[in-house]
Steps between C-alpha positions, in 0.01 A plus 500: 500500500544257770838452690541147351425621144740798544767256606436281199531803262821607666654145457407503124683838449809331377315278252477593126150654441242295311270689260130469581417374160745202544345431837147491356614285198660240738205501732275413184746227402471339850118494477519360144737230616366409852166665549375810668550349849873469441550871470655651822746764548757232614448275198525803277831634658651144464407494126661832451805409690429805750367563845140568596599843609594586144143420406368720787662793341236488238207313641366537865361153504384203291166660429659811339714250286207302399319821385805591278498141346131524428537837338784382295286214354236762408774682321556193281138539351571609146213700322483680172344846539422534141305176505308610802413842383268385228352201682165473668488461882449119474797483258705707716447304809540173312849616375608615856376184660697281259810707550464469881437128466818453292709708736370338820485157353873516437534538874224307645657441826553876546133568392419345835660809674210704365289339775726663773394858418321733257752612231544867524847539336554740204454223233199346666340835524576604147324171389201565730466857379498373144228243554276711727535788245373268225208401701388858612533605154277222388223615730570289803418679822781532755409220742437251214832605322693424836330163547547407137874566504557328833299188373691491180850547668428221752367276219818547304718441817328179582509345166869599457575303817315208350703522182812463695354218696395318176853536352674349799458178700128587552443389141531137609236542773278670265504199272429281789193718582371493152547113502286487825229713337477278199472197718210617705193273543256615234205386706592736787641792296347483155563867410868478605549170310328632179728808491829351612630433156525882439776498777759624539434860413853688470531786727549735200150407382354549833657843514377622169152364560473643858629834376218513240245414764629778738497763216158396375372526853646835560332625177160372647573658833576842334183482296283391778431155352 
């Protein structure tokens, strides 16, 4: 521990302790309210009515805190083991993907934190283990099972962020974009003009459609098609 950090910890010795789970919950609240870029140790300490040294008792730096916030979100993924036990690999991954989408979609700003590091906390690892085990049992070779899970997880995260964006002020910009697409010159962009009336496509529909494409593609890869 550096001399400066050691001094901060000594100064915090007289402050009431703050449980790690409360720190993580408040960090998630900050990200929900203000975005991932607003999360700093100083901002978090202010929200908690504490000092940064209190936080350093539990987290060495912001990256360590972010890792805990991310794993907390993975812990919000709700799954029914009985439902999964009798399901095919496609059904199992569909259920898991939708559960991840719901959990991360409720915290779309925080889902952006996944871009900062690979999730390796206990909750994230348990979910990865479950999905990779399903793929291996279904006959996927190891490298394909790994790539399949990474692709699926990143797809879910990306659409969860989009869901959050669609539900906030970004919805207005999306309407403007749709209007612009519908107003294109049919002589220059005939294909775009002829399909523009099908817009907008809700992100939930995009998610389900894309998920089906991914799973069908994985089946073809496994079977060598």
